[in-house]
Structures are given as structure tokens and as C-alpha cells.
C-alpha positions, 0 to 999 in steps of 0.5 A: 509289372511295366517298372521295378518301382511302379506308378498307380493311379488314385482316386478317392472323391470324399473323406471315407474314400479318403481314409481307406484311400490311406490304409491301402496305401500303406499296405502296398507300400510294405508290399512293393517298397519303391511304389508311388502314387498320383492321384485325388485325395485328402489329407490322409492320402497325402500323409501316406504319400500320395502326390495329390492333383486334386484335393477332395475338399470340394467333391463332397456334393450329394446329389444332381442338384449340389454338383450342377453348383460347382460343375466347373470344378467337377468338369475340370477334375474329370478332364484332367483325371482322364488326361492322365489315363491317357498318358500311359504313365500309370502302371495301373488305376486304383478307384475308390467308391465315388462311382459317378467319376470313378466309374468313368475313369474306369472306361478310360482305363480299359481303352487305354490298356490301363489295369483298373481296381475298384475298391468299393462297390457301387451299389448296384443292388440298389440303384441302376443295376445296368451298370454291372455291364460296363464294370464287367468291360471295364474293371479288371478286379472288383474288391467289394466290401459287404458279403452279399456283393461278391455273388452279385459280381462273380454272378455277373461275370466281374471279377470280383471278390469279398475281402472283408470289411476295412472297418473291423480293423478300424472301428474300435475305440482307444478307452473303455466306455467308463474311461470315456465316460470320465473324460468327457466328464458325464454323467452316468446316471444320467442318459448320453445321446450322441448327435452325428449330422455327417462328415459334409458341410451339407449334412451338417446345414440340413441335419443339425438344426433338426437334431438340436431340435429333437434333443430339446424335447427329448432334454424336457421329456427326460428331464436330465441328459447329457450330449456329446457331438463327434465332429468329423475330420473334414468340418470346422469345428468353428461352423458347429459352435456358430451354428448352436449358438448359446447352446443351451443344451450344453452340447459338447463337441468332441473331435477326433474321437468318434469311436470313443464318442460313441462308445460313451452313449446310449443312444446316437441320432446319425446321418444315413451313411457309413457310420451307421455302420461304424456305430452298429459294429460298436453295437450302440443303438441309434435312429438313422435321418437323412434329407437330401435336397427335395429335387435330388430326392425325387430324382432318388425315388425314381432311380433307387431300388432298395428298402432300406437305405440305412448301411447297417440295416442294408448289411443286417438284411433287415431293419434292426434301427428306425429310418427317418428319411426326408419328410419324416425327419422332424423333432418329433418323429426322432425324440420319439424314436430316441425316447422309446430306446433309452426308456426300455432297458430290454429293448436298448440291450437288444438292440445291442445284441442285434447290431454285434451280431453284424461285426461277424459278417463283415470278415477278419482283420488285415483287410487291406493286406489283403487286398494289397497282396491281389494287386501285387498277384494281379501285376505280377501275373500280368507281367508275367503274361506280357513276357510269356510269347504267345 
């Protein structure tokens, strides 16, 4: 290791990476007193002690079309971070997910002899499988979070390790289901439906209206039901309230308690993403929906080779819960899928039991401590090798 108190460049590009990054920074600080961090992240990484050169607030676009709309900012981030690595001021680079930028930064790390740790693998099993060669040449160690990914990388010659999924440590309601339902003033005799439109504003813009339309149909069919909407930390709740308008369904917004909300619901209407796996760990039935800009979707169809899109289904390696993508995202389709479950208690219970089995495949608690140890051990070994005469 170059310094007694190492200095790491750490890069996350969106809300989930910011959360995982903050946990990893804390674990590394426990193991390496005096370690410093500079990079890109959000409020959680800043709270953990990262000196951020850029925030993630303008980094959450999904798809080529959306990125082009703010290309100047993305290019500035890219150029600045490339220069940071070239400065040789850092002992190592830690890259968290966000492969469009981070795979380029990994190449820069290797070019300037800076160890590169990649946490949360690019989805090479779904699209652009050829990237694995670049990963083998540029990433010093890959930490994967899905159990089947480890073998894919090891077979390709990448130093990869499945240390568990961070959700195993994180996804825990703070109250019992009964306590949360009491707090949210929910009627236990009435079905509760959760609306989760995503953690990016463009997801909210794309999905919230059709979720509300589906909620109207569900309410009409059931005669009585109640709706919760957990607001992601990255979203201004006032923007949600504006979109809901007069809110005739009485959709209740809840800030900062996603797991308690999920745990309170009989069924979720949820945007495809990491939240589907969180809901799965809690055993909550759901219908997964997602809708992209038409051009982005067309490009994705050409590039992506994956029969399933919902993360919870991908981990289960089967369609445990239904997926509605693009043109299938209609109020009629969504409401039909929800009603098919909430009207059939035996079906709802079977889905809950199958989802709960998924958690057992995701590893043991203490994931970040293990990864922090692996990083520290790697750097110690590197330091010893540098001191050993050839």
C-alpha cells in the first residue's frame, strides 16, 4: 500500500450505489482507521465521509436518449474522473455498479497502474457479453451480488467473488406488520396495495399515472381498498403530491420507510429494479412494470438477451411474479394481475412462500465487512509484493 492512511477514489452514479457505497465506506473505515475517500456519490456517501467531486442528482438518466439530453454534464464528469485517476493520487479505485461510466474508469485505472475494485457487476449475462474481456483486463477484483454471477466471471478468467447480497443486511422492517398498519391507520379488513413508481424522476413521470389509473380500477372492482406510496429518498414528495392532484383515492405517501410499507401491503405495483428484490426478500407479492422511451426500448431489444427483466425473477431463475413491460403497461393489465392475486388467498400465500425462499440464496449477513476485508487483504498483499525484490 502506498500510504499508511490510504486514499481511495470511489464512484457511485445513482441512489442504490450511493447507499451501498456509504455502507462499504463505513466498513472500510472500521478496518482501516485513517482511510480517506474522494469521488462521486450522494447524501449517504457524503455522510459516511466521502469528499464528493460530483453528486448523483444529475446522473440518474436511463437510456441513451435520456443521457443525450444532459450530455454536457456527463462528459464533464467523465473527463474530470479520468483526470483524477491519471493523477496517481489514489491507492485504489472502487467502482460501484453504473457500468456505462465505471467500465471506462476501470480501463483508466489499469492504464495508470491503480488497482480497480468493482462492486456490483455489470449485467453481462443479459447484454453485451463481450464486455467480460475488458473486465478481465481492467478490474483487479470483481465483487458480485448475485450467486450465479461468480461462476460466469471465474470461467472467463476474472478474479470474482460472491460475498453475498447487501440486501441481506439491509432489508428489515423496523416494525411488525400489525404495528405498521396501525401507524398508517390501515383497515386490516381491507386490501392494501403499494404503489412504487421508482427512485428516478423519469420513472415517476413514466409510471405513476398508469399506476393511479390501475388503482382506480382495482378500487372500483374491490369496492374498498387502500393505497400506500413510499417515496424514495431521491424524489421530492411535493412533486408526487402535485402529480396526484386532488388524490381522490386517498393514496397515502410515506417517506423514509420503504420496508415497513412493503411489509404492510397485500400486493405491490412496482417499477422494475432493485426494489423488486427487496420486496421479494420480504415475501410481498407484486406485479413488476417498466416503460422506457420508445427509442431506448427499441435499442434495448436489439442489445438485451434476457428472458426475464425483474431482478427478483432473475435471481429466482423463473417468473415468480408477473412482468408487464412497455406496451403491456396498461391500467387494465396491471389491475387484472393485482386482482388475480388479492382475490385468491391461496395464490397470494404460495407467492409469498416462493419469494421467501429466494432470500436463502443471497448469502449470509455481514456482506460489507467481508468485502472490506477482501479489499484490505488485496492491498496488503500488493504492498508486500511491491517490497519483495524480484
